[in-house]
KOLPANU-779163 format. One record per atom (N, C-alpha, C, O): residue in one letter; x, y, z. Coordinates in steps of 0.2 Angstrom, whole numbers, plus 5000, padded with zeros to 4 digits. Last residue first. Layout:
% residues N
AXYZ ...
END
This chain:
% residues 362
K544954375316 K544254365317 K544154355325 K543554345328 A546054495311 A545954435315 A545254435316 A544954485318 F546454615304 F545854575301 F545754505305 F545354465302 I547354665313 I546854705311 I546254665308 I545654675310 K548354555313 K547954575319 K547354615317 K546754605320 K548854575301 K548554515302 K548054525308 K547554495309 F549554685298 F548854695297 F548554625299 F547854625298 R550954665298 R550654715303 R549854715303 R549554735308 D551254575288 D551154545295 D550854595300 D550554575305 D550554575273 D550954625277 D550754595284 D550154595286 R549654505264 R550354485265 R550754515271 R551254485273 E548554585264 E548454515267 E549254485268 E549354445273 L548954705258 L548654705265 L548754635268 L548954625274 E549354665246 E549854685250 E549654685257 E549954665262 G548154625238 G548654575241 G549154595246 G549354555249 E548254785229 E547854725231 E548354665232 E548854655229 R548954925237 R548954875231 R548554805234 R548654785240 S549154995248 S548555015244 S548454965239 S547954955236 P549754995265 P549854965258 P549154975254 P548654955257 T549955135275 T549455075273 T549555055266 T549355095262 E550655245276 E550955185279 E550455125278 E550655075280 D549955355271 D550555345269 D550855275271 D551255245267 I548755345279 I548755335271 I549455315269 I549455275265 L549255385291 L548955315290 L548955295283 L549055245281 R549655515289 R550155455290 R549855385289 R550255345287 K548455575287 K548955575281 K549455515282 K549655475278 V547855555299 V547555525294 V548055525288 V548055465285 V548755645307 V548655575309 V548355525303 V548655475301 M548455765301 M549155735301 M549155665302 M549555625299 D547155785304 D547355775298 D548055745297 D548155705293 T547255795318 T546955745316 T547155725308 T547255675306 T548955865322 T548255875321 T547955805318 T548355755317 V550255895333 V549955855328 V549255865328 V548955865333 G551055975342 G550756005336 G550455965331 G550355975325 E551455915353 E551955915348 E551655945341 E551955935336 S550355935361 S551055965363 S551555965358 S551956005357 A549455865355 A549355935356 A549955965357 A550156025354 A549955735358 A549855755351 A549855835351 A550155865346 T549755735372 T550455725369 T550455755361 T550955785360 F548455745374 F548855795376 F549555795372 F549855845370 N547655665359 N547755675366 N548255735367 N548455775363 T546355675346 T547055675348 T547055695356 T546655725359 A545055575340 A545255625344 A545955625347 A546155575349 I544055555325 I544655535330 I544855595334 I544755645332 R543055615318 R542955545321 R543555515325 R543455465328 H543455715311 H543055735317 H542855665320 H542455675325 R544255665300 R544555705305 R544155725311 R544355745316 M543655575292 M543955545298 M544155595303 M544155585309 V543155635280 V542755585283 V542955575290 V542555565295 P544155725276 P543455755278 P543055705282 P542555725285 M545155625274 M545255675279 M544555705281 M544455705287 A544755535263 A544855505270 A544855565276 A544655555281 I544555565250 I544055585255 I544155565262 I543655575266 T545655515244 T545555585243 T545055605248 T545055665251 Q545655375248 Q546155415250 Q546055495250 Q546155535254 I544555335240 I544555325248 I545055375250 I544955405255 D544955355227 D544355395230 D544355395237 D544255445241 E546055275226 E546155345226 E545555385229 E545655435232 V545355145226 V545755165232 V545955235232 V545955265238 T543855175217 T544555155218 T544755175224 T544455215228 A542255125210 A542655165215 A543355135216 A543455075214 Y541455145194 Y541755105199 Y542155145204 Y542455195202 S541055225184 S540555175186 S540855135192 S540555085193 R541555395182 R541755325183 R541155285186 R540855315190 G541355535183 G541155495176 G541455425176 G541455395171 N541555595194 N542155595190 N541955555184 N542455545180 L540355565201 L540555635199 L541055645194 L541155695190 L540655425203 L540155455198 L540255525196 L540155535190 A541655435213 A541755405207 A541255425201 A541455445196 R540955505223 R541555535220 R541755505213 R541855535208 A540155405227 A539855465225 A540355505220 A540255525215 K540955305232 K540555295226 K540355355223 K540255355217 A541655375242 A542055355237 A541555335231 A541755355225 A540555385251 A540855445248 A541255425242 A541255465237 I540255255254 I539755285250 I540055355247 I539855365242 V541555225261 V541355185255 V540855225251 V540855235245 L541555315271 L542055315267 L541955285260 L542055305255 N540355285278 N540455345275 N540955355270 N540855385265 Q540755155283 Q540155165279 Q540155235275 Q540055235269 V541855195291 V541955145286 V541355155280 V541455155274 A541255275300 A541855305296 A541855255290 A541955285284 R540355205307 R540055245303 R540655275298 R540455305292 P541155125316 P540955095310 P540655145305 P540655135299 G542355245323 G541855195323 G541655165316 G541955185311 A544055295326 A543355305322 A542955245323 A543255185324 G544755315343 G544755305335 G544055305332 G543555325336 W545455405356 W545055355353 W544955365346 W545155415343 S546655475358 S546255455364 S545855405362 S545755355365 L548255465349 L547555475350 L547255445356 L547555405359 W549655465350 W549355525348 W548555525349 W548355575350 E550155335353 E550455385357 E550055455356 E550055495360 R549455245346 R549355245353 R549655295357 R549455315362 I549855295333 I549155295335 I549055295343 I548655335345 F551155255333 F551055325333 F550255335335 F550155385337 K551055115333 K551355145339 K551155215339 K550955245344 P549455045327 P550155065326 P550355105332 P549955135336 A548454915332 A548554985332 A549255005332 A549654985336 G548354775334 G548654805328 G548654875327 G548854905322 P546954765344 P547554745342 P547754765335 P547254775331 Q546254925351 Q546154865348 Q546854835345 Q547354875345 S546355045358 S546354985362 S546354925358 S546354865361 V546355135347 V546955135352 V546955065355 V547455035356 R545955135331 R545655115337 R546155095342 R546455035342 T546455155319 T546455215323 T546155195330 T546155235335 Q546455045311 Q547055055314 Q546955115319 Q547455125324 R545155045306 R545254995312 R545955015316 R546055005322 V545255125295 V544855145301 V545055105307 V545155135312 L546155065286 L546255135288 L545855155295 L546155185299 A545554935285 A546254945288 A546355015290 A546655025296 L544354965279 L544354935286 L545054945289 L545154965295 T544855005266 T544555055271 T544455035278 T544555075283 Y545454885262 Y545854945263 Y545454995267 Y545855025272 R544254805261 R544754785266 R545254845267 R545454855273 I543554875251 I543254875258 I543754855263 I543754885269 I544454855241 I544354925243 I544054925250 I544254965254 H544354715240 H545054745241 H544954815244 H545254835249 D543154695235 D543254675242 D543954705244 D543954715250 T542554835225 T542854775226 T543054755234 T542954795238 V540954905223 V541654915226 V541954845226 V541554795228 P539754975211 P540154925215 P540754945217 P541154985215 V538355085214 V539055085212 V539455025215 V539455015221 K537155095219 K537255035215 K538055035213 K538254975211 R537155205227 R537155145231 R537255085226 R537555035228 V537055305217 V537655295220 V537755235224 V538255205224 L535755295213 L536255265208 L536855255212 L537255215210 Q535055365223 Q534955285223 Q535555255218 Q535755205219 Q535455485219 Q535655455226 Q535555385226 Q535955345229 L534855495207 L535555495207 L535855475214 L536355435215 D533555515211 D533755455207 D534455445207 D534755385207 L533655635219 L533455565222 L533655505218 L533855455220 I533955725208 I534455705214 I534255645217 I534755605219 Q532755715201 Q533355695198 Q533955675203 Q534255625203 E531955775210 E531755715208 E532455675205 E532555625206 G532455915210 G532455865216 G532355795215 G532655755218 S533455935196 S532855945200 S532955905206 S533355855206 L534956035190 L534555965192 L533955985196 L533856035199 V535256165187 V535456115183 V535156045184 V534956015179 A534756335187 A534656275189 A534856215184 A534756215178 Q536056465186 Q535456435183 Q535356355186 Q535856325188 P536456605196 P536556535193 P535956505190 P535356525193 E536756775192 E536256725194 E536356655192 E536356645185 A537856905196 A537656845192 A537156805196 A537156805202 M537757075196 M537657015201 M537456955197 M536956955194 H538657225194 H538357165191 H538357105196 H538857085199 T539157335201 T538457325200 T538157265198 T537557245199 S540557295212 S540257315205 S539457305206 S539257285210 T541157225222 T541157295223 T540857335216 T540857395216 T541257095219 T540757115224 T540657185225 T540257215229 R542257085209 R541557065208 R541057095213 R540557125211 R543457125215 R543257155209 R542457145208 R542057185206 A543557045226 A543457115227 A543157155221 A542857195221 I543656915220 I543156935224 I542957005225 I542457025225 E544856945213 E544256935209 E543656945213 E543156965211 F545756945224 F545657005220 F545057005215 F544757055214 E545556825229 E545356875233 E545256945229 E544856985230 E546156745219 E545456735220 E545156795224 E544656815223 D547456795220 D547156805214 D546356795215 D545956835212 A547856745233 A547856815232 A547456835225 A547056885225 T546556625239 T547256645237 T547256715235 T546656745234 P545456625253 P545556625246 P546356645245 P546756675249 Y545556515268 Y545556585265 Y545656575257 Y546056525255 D544456375269 D545056405270 D545056475266 D544556495262 V543456265277 V543456325272 V543956365273 V543956405278 F543456095280 F543756165282 F543756205275 F543956195270 V542155985284 V542456025278 V542756085281 V542456125285 K541755835288 K541955895292 K542355935286 K542955905285 F540455725282 F541055765281 F541155815286 F540655845289 M539355665288 M539755625284 M540455665283 M540955625284 F538855675305 F539055715299 F539455665295 F539955635297 R538855595316 R538255595312 R538355635306 R537955625301 D539855625325 D539955565320 D539355565315 D539455525310 Q539455725332 Q539855745326 Q539855685322 Q539955695315 Q538955655342 Q538455695338 Q538855715332 Q538555715326 A540055605349 A539555555347 A539055585341 A538755555337 E540655715353 E540955675348 E540455635344 E540455615338 P539555865355 P539955805358 P540155755352 P539955765346 L539856025350 L539555965349 L539855905351 L540455895350 P539956155363 P540356115357 P539956045356 P539656015361 Y539256285365 Y539056215367 Y539356175362 Y538956155357 T539956445371 T539656395366 T539556325369 T539756315374 G540556545378 G539856535378 G539556495373 G538956505371 E541956555368 E541656575374 E540956575373 E540656595368 Q542456545355 Q542256485358 Q541956495365 Q541656445368 E542856615340 E542556625346 E542256565349 E541756535346 I543556535329 I543856585333 I543556595340 I543856585345 P542856435322 P543356415325 P543756465330 P544156445334 N541156415320 N541656475320 N542256455325 N542156445331 Q540356305310 Q540656315317 Q541156375316 Q541556365311 T538856255302 T539456285302 T539656295310 T539256305314 A538056115294 A538156155300 A538856185300 A539356165298 L536956075282 L537656105283 L537656145289 L537356195289 V535855945277 V536055995283 V536756005282 V537255965281 F534655895266 F535355905267 F535455955272 F535256015271 F533555795258 F533655835264 F534355835266 F534655785266 P532455775243 P533055765247 P533155815253 P532855865253 N531155745255 N531755725252 N531855765245 N531355785242 G530455815270 G530455805263 G531155775261 G531555775265 L530055735286 L530355785282 L530355765274 L530355705273 K528655685295 K529155665291 K529355725287 K528955775285 H528255695312 H528155735306 H528755715301 H529355735303 R527555625326 R528055625321 R527955655315 R527355635312 V526755675341 V526655665334 V527355675330 V527755715331 R526755715354 R526755645352 R526755625345 R526655565343 G527755855352 G527255815356 G527355745355 G527855715357 V528555825338 V528255875341 V527655845345 V527155825343 T529955765330 T529455745334 T529155805338 T529655835341 V530455755312 V530455785319 V529855765323 V529355745320 Q531455655301 Q530855675304 Q530955715310 Q531555715313 R532655585297 R532255625292 R531555635295 R531055625291 E533455535307 E532855495306 E532455525300 E531955505299 Q534655615306 Q534755545307 Q534055505305 Q534055465301 M534255755306 M534755725301 M534755655301 M534855625295 A533255755316 A533055775309 A533555745304 A533355715299 E534055735327 E533555685325 E533355695318 E533255645315 L534855855326 L535155785325 L534655735324 L534855685320 L533955955330 L534255955323 L534555885321 L534455855316 A533755915343 A533155915338 A533455915331 A533155875327 A535055925348 A534755855348 A534155855343 A534055805340 Q535156065348 Q535556025344 Q535355955343 Q535355925338 T534156095358 T534056115351 T534556075346 T534356065341 K534856035369 K534156015367 K533956035360 K533655995356 P536156105370 P536056035368 P535356015366 P535255975361 P535956275364 P535956225369 P535956155366 P535656145360 T537056355351 T536356335354 T536456285359 T536856235358 R538256365345 R538056425349 R537356405352 R537056445356 N538656265336 N538856265343 N538656325348 N538956325353 I538156305324 I537756255328 I537956255335 I537656235339 E538256415315 E538456415321 E538156375326 E537856395331 D536756385305 D537356435306 D537556435313 D537156445318 A536356265295 A536256275303 A536956325305 A537456295306 L535456275281 L536056295284 L536056305291 L535656355293 I534656145272 I534656185279 I535356205280 I535856165280 V533756105259 V534456125261 V534356165267 V534156225266 N532356085259 N532856035256 N533456045259 N533855995261 A531356105274 A531656125268 A532056075265 A532256025269 F530856115288 F530456085283 F530756115276 F530356155273 L531556185297 L531856125295 L531456085289 L531756035287 P530756295301 P531256305295 P531556235293 P531856235288 G529156215305 G529756255306 G530256265300 G530156235295 Q527456215302 Q528056195300 Q528656245302 Q528556305301 L526156205313 L526556255309 L527256225308 L527556225313 F524756105315 F525456105315 F525756155310 F525656155304 R523356135325 R523656135318 R524456145319 R524656185322 F522056075335 F522756095334 F522856085327 F522656045323 E520456165337 E520856105335 E521556125334 E521656185332 R518756205343 R519456215342 R519856155341 R519756095343 G517156235334 G517656195339 G518356225338 G518556255333 G516356275324 G516456315330 G516956285335 G517056325340 T516256215312 T515956185318 T516056225324 T515656205329 S516856305303 S516256265301 S515856235307 S515256235307 R517956365309 R517356405308 R516756365306 R516156385308 N518956315321 N518656285315 N517956325314 N517456315318 E520256395328 E519556385328 E519256365321 E519456395316 E521756325333 E521356365329 E520656355329 E520456295331 I523256325341 I522556305342 I522256355338 I522356415338 V524756245335 V524456305337 V523656285337 V523456245334 D526356165337 D525656155337 D525256225339 D525456255344 T527856205328 T527456195334 T526656195332 T526456205327 G529556175322 G528856195321 G528456185328 G528756155333 T530956155323 T530456105321 T529756125319 T529456095314 I531456275327 I531656255321 I531256195319 I531156185313 D530756315339 D530956365334 D531156335328 D531156375323 S530756205347 S530156215343 S530256275338 S529856285333 P531956205353 P531856155348 P531256175344 P531256155338 M532556385354 M532156325357 M532056275352 M532056285346 L533856495357 L533456455352 L533156395355 L533556355358 D534756565365 D534056565367 D533556525362 D532956525363 P536056555358 P535856525365 P535156515367 P534956475371 T535656525341 T535856565346 T535756535353 T535356485353 F535856495324 F535856465330 F536056515335 F536656545334 Q534956535311 Q535456565315 Q535456535322 Q535056565326 I534656445297 I534456455304 I535056475307 I535556445307 R533956455280 R534556465285 R534256485292 R533756515293 K533456355267 K533256385274 K533856395278 K534256345279 F532856315251 F533456335255 F533156375261 F532756425261 D532356195239 D532156245244 D532656255249 D532956205252 L533256175224 L533056155230 L532856205235 L533056265234 S533956165211 S533156185212 S532856155218 S532356125218 L535256165211 L534956105212 L534156115212 L533856065213 C535656295211 C535856255205 C535556195205 C535556155200 Q535156345223 Q534856365217 Q535056325211 Q534656305207 A536056275232 A535356255232 A534956275226 A534456245223 L537156345229 L537156265227 L536456245227 L536256215223 T536856465235 T536956455227 T536956385225 T536656375219 S536856435248 S536256455245 S536256455237 S535756435234 I538156395250 I537656345251 I536956365247 I536656325244 M538856515247 M539056455243 M538456405244 M538256375239 L538356605256 L538156615249 L538356555245 L537956535241 T538856545268 T538156555267 T537956555260 T537556525257 K540256565266 K539956495267 K539156495266 K538856445262 A541056665263 A540556655259 A540256585260 A540056555255 L541956705273 L542256665267 L541656635263 L541756585260 G541656775285 G541756815279 G542056765273 G542256795268 P542356695299 P541856735296 P542056765289 P542656785289 V543356535296 V543256605300 V542656635296 V542456625290 G542556375297 G543056425294 G542856495297 G542356505300 E541856215294 E542256255299 E542656305295 E543056295291 L540456125291 L540956165289 L541256205294 L540856235299 M539755965290 M539956015295 M540556055292 M541056035291 C538555885281 C539155915281 C539255965287 C538756005289 H537755725277 H537755795280 H538455825281 H538855785282 G537155615264 G537555625270 G537455705272 G537055735268 R536855555252 R536355565257 R536655575264 R536455555269 G537755565242 G537855505246 G537355505252 G537355465256 F537555685236 F537355625232 F537455565237 F537155515235 M537955765247 M537355765245 M537155705242 M536555675243 A539355735247 A538955725253 A538255725251 A537855675254 I539755785235 I539855715236 I539455695242 I539055635242 L539455915236 L539055875231 L539155805233 L538655765232 L540455955246 L539755965247 L539255915242 L538755885245 Q541655925238 Q541455885244 Q540755895247 Q540355845249 E541556015228 E541555945226 E541355905233 E540955865232 I541656135236 I541056125232 I540956045230 I540456025230 V542956125241 V542356125246 V541756105242 V541356075245 Q543656125229 Q543756065233 Q543156065238 Q542856005239 D543456255225 D543256205221 D543256135225 D542756095224 Q543656385229 Q543356345234 Q543056275230 Q542556245232 G543356515217 G543756465220 G543356415224 G542756405222 V541956625220 V542656615217 V543056565221 V543156575227 I540256605215 I540856595220 I541556585217 I541556555212 V539556635204 V539456675210 V540056675215 V540256715218 R540056565193 R539756635192 R539656675198 R539656735198 A540356445199 A540956485198 A540656565195 A541056615196 M539156385198 M539356405205 M539956455204 M540056505208 Q539056345185 Q538556395187 Q538856425194 Q538756485196 R540156255184 R540156315180 R539756375183 R539856435183 R539756155193 R540356195195 R540456265191 R540656315193 I538656115186 I538556145193 I539156185194 I539056245197 E539256055175 E538856115174 E538756155181 E538756215181 D539955955180 D540356005177 D539956065176 D540256125177 F538855885185 F539355905190 F539755955187 F539856005190 A538255855173 A537855895178 A538355915183 A538355975185 G539155765167 G538955825164 G538655875168 G538855935168 K539055655177 K539655695176 K539555755172 K539855805174 L537755625175 L537955655182 L538555685181 L538755745183 K537755575162 K537355635164 K537555665170 K537555725170 K538455455164 K538755505160 K538355575161 K538655625161 V537655385173 V538355405175 V538555465171 V538855515174 A536555365165 A536455415171 A537155435174 A537255485176 D537055265157 D536855335154 D536755385159 D536955445158 M537155165166 M537755195163 M537555265160 M538055315160 D535855145169 D536255175174 D536855205171 D537055255173 T535355095157 T535055155159 T535555185165 T535555245165 A536154975157 A536255025151 A535955095154 A536355145153 T536554935174 T536154925168 T536354985163 T536655035165 L537954865182 L537554925181 L537154915174 L537454905169 E538754755182 E538254765187 E537754815186 E537254815189 A539554765171 A539154705171 A538554715177 A538054685176 T540254885173 T539754875168 T539254815168 T538754825166 A540954835185 A540554885185 A539954885180 A539354895181 Q541854745178 Q541354715183 Q540754775185 Q540254755185 A542554825170 A542154775167 A541654745172 A541054735171 S543154905179 S542754945174 S542254885172 S541654895171 Q543954815186 Q543454855190 Q542954885185 Q542354875186 A544854785175 A544454725178 A543854765182 A543254735182 A545454905172 A545054865167 A544554815170 A543954815168 K546154915185 K545654965182 K545154935177 K544554945178 L547054805184 L546554815189 L545954855188 L545354845189 D547754845173 D547354785172 D546854785178 D546254765177 D548454955177 D547954965171 D547454905171 D546854905169 S548554975194 S548854945188 S548254955183 S547654965185 M548655115205 M548255065203 M548455035196 M548555085191 
END
């Protein structure tokens, strides 16, 4: 991106955000740096994963984490909740877990003053700020649906009564990529409700050395709280105020609309490798995540680079490869990377490129 365009975007952002908002941008950048320092006292490495978790949280989204056992996914999430002064609950999903086990249930109690009996609602573990849904693919669809209602509607339904969940509310669901027997894979339509699908990878040799040194000693570090729940809600509102130019929205549309196999303008490699493409939620989440990433990096405006950086975690679970791609060893990440490489990013190039006229055709 040219210096002139960056300066124009910065000037536009300053004009649209108030002085109070600009102060909040600086505070959020400082808070982000402090959160990473506090997390580093407990978690070794995984900087990119931590950044993506925070982007999703400040964007009011949810995350699906995938990684082999033993990579400290639970510890990472509980530590993050401590840094943000949030209530944390872990739910171990099993094949016999019922919806009422996570949402709560009505119980009959005797009213000692009247002698009558009445129903009282006992809240389930979903009534917390940060929920770790461990191995979500191990529980039946009915229980998965109860969790997904909570994610989308910020409420649970028990009987005929709806119970509102508190704010902020953040769900992190894990999947084990190794053991797939006896599981209930999330349908693609339900995966679409997660802002990010985050891959948690093995640590480097140096990181694993440090993990072994820390976890086999008597010293256990405790992270300090950095933000409160009220501050997080304010910052979530600030994310929505971050301006984006029309060029960034058109670039985002170009990335997503190219993945739709049956639509005009889909590239040849997309038609060869994909069964279906991403829907409108991909565009929405790309823009929101880009805004949140900009704030975390101390900027009051989003850039094309923000879109490119978070394109894989946003899109990898929203597109489906076919048999041809599987036989050639092509993954969804490889498809997204090629889209980024072949889509013009400079302002005006999309409109001048004949390949994209069909993409933007009314």
